[in-house]
TORRO-238500 format. One record per atom (N, C-alpha, C): x, y, z; residue in three letters. Coordinates in pm, whole numbers. Last residue first. Example, Ala and Ser with C-alpha at 12.3 -4.5 7.8 and 13.67 -1.06 7.14 Angstrom:
BEGIN
R       xx       yy       zz   lumnu
R     1285     -225      708     SER
R     1367     -106      714     SER
R     1290        3      787     SER
R     1319     -569      780     ALA
R     1230     -450      780     ALA
R     1320     -330      780     ALA
end
This chain:
BEGIN
R       xx       yy       zz   lumnu
R     5518     1969     3726     PRO
R     5448     1909     3842     PRO
R     5366     2014     3914     PRO
R     5458     2048     3378     PRO
R     5532     2069     3506     PRO
R     5451     2013     3620     PRO
R     5411     1797     3128     SER
R     5359     1909     3207     SER
R     5440     1925     3336     SER
R     5499     1571     3008     ARG
R     5572     1691     2978     ARG
R     5527     1810     3061     ARG
R     5327     1379     3103     GLU
R     5468     1358     3128     GLU
R     5548     1484     3105     GLU
R     5083     1466     3017     SER
R     5107     1471     3161     SER
R     5254     1452     3192     SER
R     5099     1413     2745     ALA
R     5098     1553     2790     ALA
R     5132     1560     2939     ALA
R     5080     1169     2637     LYS
R     5212     1202     2692     LYS
R     5215     1344     2748     LYS
R     4831     1151     2528     SER
R     4855     1066     2644     SER
R     4988     1098     2710     SER
R     4692     1466     2440     SER
R     4790     1361     2419     SER
R     4810     1282     2547     SER
R     4359     1534     2396     ARG
R     4474     1552     2483     ARG
R     4568     1435     2465     ARG
R     4149     1700     2170     LEU
R     4218     1578     2207     LEU
R     4338     1611     2295     LEU
R     3834     1822     2124     THR
R     3967     1858     2172     THR
R     4033     1732     2224     THR
R     3628     1812     1827     CYS
R     3661     1778     1965     CYS
R     3797     1838     2000     CYS
R     3502     1949     1596     CYS
R     3482     1810     1635     CYS
R     3507     1787     1783     CYS
R     3313     2226     1501     PRO
R     3434     2175     1567     PRO
R     3409     2038     1625     PRO
R     3097     2129     1222     SER
R     3125     2206     1343     SER
R     3250     2150     1409     SER
R     3167     2118      870     PHE
R     3139     2052      997     PHE
R     3166     2148     1112     PHE
R     3228     2215      621     GLY
R     3115     2274      688     GLY
R     3079     2207      819     GLY
R     3455     2141      492     ALA
R     3332     2072      452     ALA
R     3210     2126      524     ALA
R     3671     2259      600     ARG
R     3610     2327      487     ARG
R     3479     2262      445     ARG
R     3630     2229      960     SER
R     3688     2194      830     SER
R     3615     2269      719     SER
R     3702     2399     1266     PRO
R     3607     2356     1163     PRO
R     3676     2331     1029     PRO
R     3984     2256     1448     SER
R     3900     2367     1407     SER
R     3807     2321     1297     SER
R     4117     2089     1738     THR
R     4073     2090     1598     THR
R     3985     2209     1573     THR
R     4402     2077     1941     THR
R     4269     2136     1922     THR
R     4236     2140     1775     THR
R     4588     1902     2165     LEU
R     4561     1912     2022     LEU
R     4418     1960     2005     LEU
R     4818     1982     2414     VAL
R     4677     1969     2381     VAL
R     4659     1992     2232     VAL
R     5067     2011     2525     GLY
R     5047     1897     2437     GLY
R     4902     1877     2398     GLY
R     5139     2225     2679     THR
R     5052     2124     2739     THR
R     5032     2000     2653     THR
R     5329     2367     2525     ALA
R     5345     2355     2670     ALA
R     5264     2239     2728     ALA
R     5256     2371     2257     PRO
R     5384     2310     2294     PRO
R     5396     2286     2443     PRO
R     4942     2277     2140     SER
R     5010     2365     2235     SER
R     5142     2302     2277     SER
R     4867     2236     1804     ARG
R     4907     2174     1930     ARG
R     4979     2276     2016     ARG
R     4590     2240     1576     THR
R     4707     2305     1636     THR
R     4735     2239     1769     THR
R     4445     2139     1265     ALA
R     4465     2122     1409     ALA
R     4591     2195     1452     ALA
R     4174     2125     1026     SER
R     4309     2163     1065     SER
R     4322     2154     1216     SER
R     3978     1833      940     SER
R     3992     1969      989     SER
R     4138     1997     1023     SER
R     3926     1577      871     SER
R     3987     1658      768     SER
R     4007     1802      814     SER
R     4022     1366     1153     SER
R     3925     1434     1067     SER
R     3999     1519      967     SER
R     4201     1269     1334     THR
R     4127     1170     1257     THR
R     4018     1235     1173     THR
R     4535     1394     1379     PRO
R     4390     1412     1388     PRO
R     4319     1315     1294     PRO
R     4790     1174     1510     ARG
R     4739     1260     1404     ARG
R     4588     1276     1419     ARG
R     4915     1012     1687     GLU
R     4842     1124     1744     GLU
R     4789     1217     1637     GLU
R     4957      666     1725     ASP
R     4953      778     1632     ASP
R     4864      887     1688     ASP
R     4940      444     1885     GLY
R     5019      555     1935     GLY
R     5020      675     1842     GLY
R     4908      225     1615     LEU
R     4901      238     1759     LEU
R     4994      349     1807     LEU
R     4817      406     1319     GLU
R     4890      302     1390     GLU
R     4880      328     1539     GLU
R     4577      461     1061     LEU
R     4640      496     1188     LEU
R     4712      376     1246     LEU
R     4510      587      742     GLU
R     4538      469      824     GLU
R     4616      511      948     GLU
R     4275      860      715     PRO
R     4407      797      694     PRO
R     4425      676      784     PRO
R     3941      849      588     LEU
R     4033      867      700     LEU
R     4166      800      668     LEU
R     3702     1012      407     GLU
R     3811      915      396     GLU
R     3914      946      503     GLU
R     3362     1047      392     VAL
R     3481     1090      466     VAL
R     3585      979      456     VAL
R     3084     1161      231     TYR
R     3189     1060      225     TYR
R     3314     1115      291     TYR
R     2760     1221      359     ARG
R     2891     1273      321     ARG
R     2992     1158      324     ARG
R     2414     1276      329     ALA
R     2522     1178      333     ALA
R     2652     1243      285     ALA
R     2204     1471      544     THR
R     2270     1448      415     THR
R     2385     1350      433     THR
R     1900     1550      691     ILE
R     2021     1466      700     ILE
R     2076     1446      561     ILE
R     1688     1701      619     LEU
R     1763     1742      738     LEU
R     1895     1667      749     LEU
R     1642     1774      268     PRO
R     1641     1684      384     PRO
R     1725     1738      499     PRO
R     1472     1925       63     ASP
R     1579     1976      147     ASP
R     1584     1893      275     ASP
R     1339     1935     -255     LEU
R     1368     1847     -142     LEU
R     1489     1900      -66     LEU
R     1108     2158     -376     THR
R     1251     2132     -362     THR
R     1275     2048     -238     THR
R      847     2172     -602     LEU
R      887     2127     -469     LEU
R     1035     2093     -467     LEU
R      776     2228     -862     GLY
R      778     2338     -767     GLY
R      819     2300     -626     GLY
R      628     1910     -924     PRO
R      678     2038     -974     PRO
R      670     2147     -867     PRO
R      688     1612     -869     LEU
R      636     1714     -780     LEU
R      690     1849     -825     LEU
R      694     1307     -942     ASP
R      677     1427    -1022     ASP
R      608     1532     -938     ASP
R      889     1031     -903     ILE
R      821     1136     -828     ILE
R      814     1260     -916     ILE
R      834      706    -1050     LYS
R      907      831    -1035     LYS
R      823      931     -959     LYS
R      679      486    -1024     LYS
R      816      466    -1069     LYS
R      899      593    -1060     LYS
R      451      369     -793     ARG
R      500      489     -860     ARG
R      647      468     -896     ARG
R      183      165     -760     VAL
R      328      162     -778     VAL
R      370      286     -856     VAL
R      -65       93     -538     VAL
R      -26      192     -638     VAL
R      127      194     -645     VAL
R     -301     -164     -463     PRO
R     -164     -111     -456     PRO
R     -137      -14     -570     PRO
R     -633      -82     -354     ARG
R     -544     -147     -451     ARG
R     -405      -85     -443     ARG
R     -844      -33     -180     ASN
R     -706      -22     -131     ASN
R     -610      -94     -225     ASN
R    -1069      -88     -336     VAL
R    -1048       47     -282     VAL
R     -902       65     -246     VAL
R    -1071     -269     -640     GLN
R    -1041     -266     -497     GLN
R    -1013     -124     -451     GLN
R    -1097     -287     -908     SER
R    -1219     -262     -832     SER
R    -1196     -255     -682     SER
R     -850     -352    -1007     ALA
R     -906     -223    -1046     ALA
R    -1031     -188     -968     ALA
R     -807     -618     -911     PRO
R     -737     -504     -849     PRO
R     -798     -369     -883     PRO
R    -1130     -789     -891     PRO
R    -1002     -756     -956     PRO
R     -937     -635     -892     PRO
R    -1271    -1018     -696     ILE
R    -1266     -873     -704     ILE
R    -1132     -836     -766     ILE
R    -1465    -1300     -768     ASP
R    -1331    -1242     -768     ASP
R    -1341    -1091     -784     ASP
R    -1678    -1505     -589     ILE
R    -1669    -1381     -665     ILE
R    -1528    -1325     -653     ILE
R    -1850    -1801     -581     VAL
R    -1720    -1741     -552     VAL
R    -1704    -1622     -646     VAL
R    -2166    -1896     -438     VAL
R    -2084    -1851     -549     VAL
R    -1953    -1792     -497     VAL
R    -2484    -2037     -395     ASP
R    -2348    -2026     -344     ASP
R    -2254    -1994     -459     ASP
R    -2725    -1829     -572     ALA
R    -2679    -1956     -516     ALA
R    -2539    -1934     -460     ALA
R    -2775    -1571     -641     LEU
R    -2890    -1662     -640     LEU
R    -2855    -1799     -582     LEU
R    -2686    -1243     -599     ALA
R    -2643    -1379     -569     ALA
R    -2766    -1468     -556     ALA
R    -2717    -1002     -863     ASN
R    -2764    -1063     -739     ASN
R    -2709    -1204     -723     ASN
R    -2585     -706     -991     THR
R    -2584     -852     -999     THR
R    -2620     -912     -864     THR
R    -2541     -441     -970     GLN
R    -2652     -482    -1054     GLN
R    -2666     -634    -1064     GLN
R    -2314     -400     -825     CYS
R    -2436     -338     -774     CYS
R    -2560     -383     -851     CYS
R    -2116     -521     -974     GLY
R    -2156     -581     -847     GLY
R    -2287     -526     -793     GLY
R    -2132     -585    -1309     LEU
R    -2140     -476    -1211     LEU
R    -2194     -533    -1080     LEU
R    -1908     -842    -1422     ARG
R    -2041     -789    -1399     ARG
R    -2031     -669    -1305     ARG
R    -1692     -993    -1670     SER
R    -1719     -920    -1546     SER
R    -1863     -873    -1542     SER
R    -1647    -1099    -1917     GLY
R    -1663    -1192    -1805     GLY
R    -1695    -1126    -1674     GLY
R    -1467     -815    -2024     PRO
R    -1528     -945    -2061     PRO
R    -1531    -1040    -1941     PRO
R    -1539     -516    -1833     GLU
R    -1445     -613    -1889     GLU
R    -1516     -743    -1924     GLU
R    -1703     -229    -1906     ILE
R    -1718     -356    -1837     ILE
R    -1630     -460    -1907     ILE
R    -1508       74    -1897     ARG
R    -1589      -27    -1966     ARG
R    -1594     -156    -1887     ARG
R    -1535      366    -1743     ARG
R    -1465      238    -1725     ARG
R    -1551      127    -1787     ARG
R    -1722      562    -1805     ARG
R    -1585      576    -1857     ARG
R    -1508      445    -1846     ARG
R    -2048      419    -1888     GLY
R    -1949      486    -1803     GLY
R    -1811      488    -1867     GLY
R    -2283      323    -1989     LYS
R    -2197      399    -2078     LYS
R    -2092      477    -1997     LYS
R    -2514       59    -1983     TYR
R    -2404      128    -1915     TYR
R    -2312      196    -2015     TYR
R    -2713      -92    -2085     ASP
R    -2718       51    -2116     ASP
R    -2602      128    -2054     ASP
R    -2652     -341    -1979     SER
R    -2653     -325    -2126     SER
R    -2648     -177    -2165     SER
R    -2684     -291    -1709     GLU
R    -2550     -324    -1759     GLU
R    -2543     -307    -1911     GLU
R    -2957     -244    -1707     SER
R    -2866     -140    -1657     SER
R    -2724     -164    -1705     SER
R    -3061     -483    -1789     THR
R    -3067     -371    -1883     THR
R    -2976     -258    -1838     THR
R    -2839     -756    -1688     THR
R    -2950     -662    -1671     THR
R    -2948     -553    -1777     THR
R    -2780    -1102    -1701     TRP
R    -2738     -967    -1744     TRP
R    -2858     -874    -1742     TRP
R    -2918    -1291    -1420     PRO
R    -2881    -1267    -1560     PRO
R    -2839    -1122    -1585     PRO
R    -2762    -1350    -1097     SER
R    -2874    -1307    -1181     SER
R    -2828    -1281    -1324     SER
R    -2560    -1643    -1029     VAL
R    -2588    -1499    -1020     VAL
R    -2701    -1465    -1117     VAL
R    -2556    -1907    -1083     ALA
R    -2539    -1869     -943     ALA
R    -2563    -1720     -921     ALA
R    -2557    -1973    -1347     SER
R    -2687    -1950    -1286     SER
R    -2678    -1909    -1139     SER
R    -2296    -2033    -1415     ALA
R    -2348    -1901    -1452     ALA
R    -2481    -1869    -1386     ALA
R    -2198    -2216    -1118     ASP
R    -2202    -2196    -1262     ASP
R    -2265    -2060    -1289     ASP
R    -2016    -2372     -850     SER
R    -2100    -2265     -904     SER
R    -2091    -2261    -1056     SER
R    -1976    -2540     -562     THR
R    -1972    -2563     -706     THR
R    -2067    -2462     -769     THR
R    -1800    -2538     -262     ILE
R    -1891    -2466     -350     ILE
R    -1868    -2510     -494     ILE
R    -1629    -2580      -43     SER
R    -1737    -2675      -73     SER
R    -1844    -2609     -159     SER
R    -1410    -2425      -20     TRP
R    -1533    -2371       41     TRP
R    -1653    -2463       16     TRP
R    -1223    -2591     -140     LYS
R    -1187    -2520      -16     LYS
R    -1310    -2469       56     LYS
R    -1327    -2673     -381     ALA
R    -1330    -2765     -267     ALA
R    -1301    -2695     -136     ALA
R    -1502    -2548     -614     PHE
R    -1407    -2492     -518     PHE
R    -1415    -2572     -389     PHE
R    -1563    -2577     -954     GLU
R    -1575    -2641     -823     GLU
R    -1463    -2590     -733     GLU
R    -1698    -2306    -1157     GLY
R    -1625    -2429    -1133     GLY
R    -1650    -2484     -994     GLY
R    -1651    -1963    -1211     ILE
R    -1725    -2084    -1249     ILE
R    -1639    -2206    -1222     ILE
R    -1686    -1656    -1049     SER
R    -1598    -1769    -1081     SER
R    -1683    -1894    -1106     SER
R    -1772    -1337    -1153     PRO
R    -1820    -1462    -1095     PRO
R    -1733    -1578    -1142     PRO
R    -1597    -1052    -1098     THR
R    -1598    -1165    -1191     THR
R    -1650    -1289    -1119     THR
R    -1698     -705    -1080     VAL
R    -1651     -830    -1021     VAL
R    -1662     -940    -1126     VAL
R    -1695     -355    -1053     GLN
R    -1693     -473    -1140     GLN
R    -1632     -593    -1068     GLN
R    -1743     -108     -941     CYS
R    -1769     -228     -860     CYS
R    -1768     -355     -945     CYS
R    -1716      107    -1111     ARG
R    -1603       73    -1024     ARG
R    -1622      -58     -948     ARG
R    -1914      212    -1268     GLY
R    -1841       97    -1320     GLY
R    -1725       53    -1233     GLY
R    -2091      424    -1224     CYS
R    -1946      448    -1218     CYS
R    -1863      333    -1274     CYS
R    -2358      338    -1246     LEU
R    -2310      449    -1326     LEU
R    -2158      461    -1332     LEU
R    -2523      179    -1083     GLY
R    -2473      126    -1211     GLY
R    -2419      233    -1302     GLY
R    -2591      263     -835     ARG
R    -2687      292     -943     ARG
R    -2638      245    -1079     ARG
R    -2442      259     -599     GLY
R    -2505      137     -646     GLY
R    -2607      158     -756     GLY
R    -2323      507     -557     GLY
R    -2433      466     -470     GLY
R    -2507      344     -520     GLY
R    -2104      560     -708     CYS
R    -2233      609     -760     CYS
R    -2350      568     -673     CYS
R    -1868      447     -630     THR
R    -1885      590     -603     THR
R    -2020      645     -646     THR
R    -1698      170     -508     SER
R    -1822      218     -569     SER
R    -1840      364     -531     SER
R    -1486     -120     -460     ASP
R    -1506       24     -479     ASP
R    -1644       52     -539     ASP
R    -1419     -349     -204     ILE
R    -1475     -326     -337     ILE
R    -1515     -180     -347     ILE
R    -1318     -564       17     ASP
R    -1260     -444      -45     ASP
R    -1311     -429     -187     ASP
R    -1567     -656      255     ALA
R    -1480     -690      142     ALA
R    -1439     -563       69     ALA
R    -1733     -631      476     GLY
R    -1613     -549      469     GLY
R    -1517     -589      360     GLY
R    -1971     -756      478     VAL
R    -1861     -828      542     VAL
R    -1730     -752      533     VAL
R    -2143     -589      349     SER
R    -2187     -646      476     SER
R    -2074     -715      551     SER
R    -2019     -531      107     ARG
R    -2019     -430      213     ARG
R    -2057     -488      348     ARG
R    -2076     -767      -33     ALA
R    -1937     -730       -3     ALA
R    -1931     -629      110     ALA
R    -2353     -751      -50     ALA
R    -2292     -865       20     ALA
R    -2148     -832       59     ALA
R    -2380     -524     -205     ASP
R    -2431     -522      -67     ASP
R    -2370     -636       14     ASP
R    -2263     -624     -442     LEU
R    -2206     -507     -375     LEU
R    -2251     -500     -230     LEU
R    -2434     -830     -512     LEU
R    -2297     -864     -474     LEU
R    -2229     -747     -404     LEU
R    -2762     -813     -368     SER
R    -2662     -773     -469     SER
R    -2523     -806     -418     SER
R    -2958    -1094     -278     THR
R    -2881     -977     -235     THR
R    -2779     -941     -342     THR
R    -3074    -1330     -347     GLY
R    -3121    -1212     -418     GLY
R    -3051    -1085     -375     GLY
R    -3082    -1480      -30     ARG
R    -3079    -1502     -175     ARG
R    -3142    -1382     -245     ARG
R    -2905    -1319      228     ALA
R    -3033    -1361      173     ALA
R    -3021    -1376       23     ALA
R    -2573    -1447      296     VAL
R    -2670    -1340      275     VAL
R    -2800    -1398      223     VAL
R    -2275    -1509      449     ASP
R    -2403    -1570      417     ASP
R    -2506    -1459      410     ASP
R    -1936    -1469      339     THR
R    -2056    -1419      406     THR
R    -2177    -1498      361     THR
R    -1581    -1454      352     THR
R    -1703    -1530      326     THR
R    -1819    -1470      403     THR
R    -1275    -1364      203     VAL
R    -1381    -1327      295     VAL
R    -1510    -1396      254     VAL
R    -1061    -1398       36     GLY
R    -1117    -1518       97     GLY
R    -1226    -1488      197     GLY
R     -926    -1207     -113     SER
R     -917    -1199       33     SER
R     -967    -1326      100     SER
R     -951    -1196     -391     PRO
R     -848    -1284     -334     PRO
R     -843    -1286     -182     PRO
R    -1282    -1334     -340     THR
R    -1138    -1352     -355     THR
R    -1079    -1225     -415     THR
R    -1556    -1399     -143     PHE
R    -1487    -1297     -222     PHE
R    -1337    -1326     -222     PHE
R    -1835    -1603     -145     VAL
R    -1693    -1596     -110     VAL
R    -1627    -1493     -202     VAL
R    -2150    -1642      -19     VAL
R    -2072    -1568     -118     VAL
R    -1930    -1556      -66     VAL
R    -2422    -1858       21     THR
R    -2286    -1824       63     THR
R    -2213    -1755      -51     THR
R    -2766    -1782       94     VAL
R    -2661    -1832        5     VAL
R    -2526    -1784       59     VAL
R    -3089    -1865      226     ARG
R    -2958    -1798      237     ARG
R    -2860    -1863      140     ARG
R    -3436    -1807      238     GLU
R    -3326    -1883      181     GLU
R    -3197    -1801      185     GLU
R    -3672    -1709      324     ASP
R    -3560    -1705      419     ASP
R    -3438    -1778      365     ASP
R    -3800    -1564       26     GLY
R    -3823    -1624      158     GLY
R    -3702    -1607      247     GLY
R    -3736    -1408     -180     PHE
R    -3692    -1547     -189     PHE
R    -3713    -1617      -55     PHE
R    -3796    -1126     -338     THR
R    -3864    -1213     -243     THR
R    -3823    -1357     -267     THR
R    -3488     -936     -372     ASP
R    -3619     -983     -415     ASP
R    -3676    -1077     -311     ASP
R    -3311     -658     -282     THR
R    -3336     -796     -243     THR
R    -3477     -835     -285     THR
R    -3140     -471     -531     LYS
R    -3249     -481     -436     LYS
R    -3272     -628     -404     LYS
R    -2952     -515     -718     GLY
R    -2909     -434     -604     GLY
R    -3017     -430     -498     GLY
R    -3167     -482    -1000     ALA
R    -3059     -549     -928     ALA
R    -3008     -455     -822     ALA
R    -3445     -478    -1110     LEU
R    -3382     -381    -1022     LEU
R    -3278     -451     -938     LEU
R    -3591     -649    -1255     ASP
R    -3460     -612    -1311     ASP
R    -3389     -510    -1225     ASP
R    -3747     -905    -1044     THR
R    -3742     -782    -1122     THR
R    -3601     -755    -1171     THR
R    -3899    -1218    -1040     MET
R    -3778    -1143    -1007     MET
R    -3768    -1022    -1098     MET
end
């Protein structure tokens, strides 16, 4: 077996099962397949920008050790290939976390459960606590206004808005005009008693 991790070595037709958590995606690949290639073959969410050359450090994964009854897998450190010279010589900006491996440089040798941490996920959640958009002025189409209305009683003909109103003595028509708050004319109200006072 060579040190060129990420390449499939000669293991005949032997297949191994690789489970990626937290998604639970499972795939069967040829023994010796890199964990990055295994993840890509099944669409597991794992990041990589260097083309699998062990330079970016974005594909870090954590081989899980123990018994996993859900997938009928018992794995130990021998389930993946040993530490490689590429990982030892890695000098990328993102350091390799304790217990983690570079997915592009680590091969699956037996059934194994691999955890993809949030930092290695392409679609990892991003939580923003504040908006910092210099030079941008927010001008929404809809604004909230507080309007306090007076209490009304049955038969009350007072206007229900803060706008001024005038009533025609002849017809009893109540007409509202724009208020100081900048609203457009609201409506024209006709008194229910206007017909009684109107000439026949």
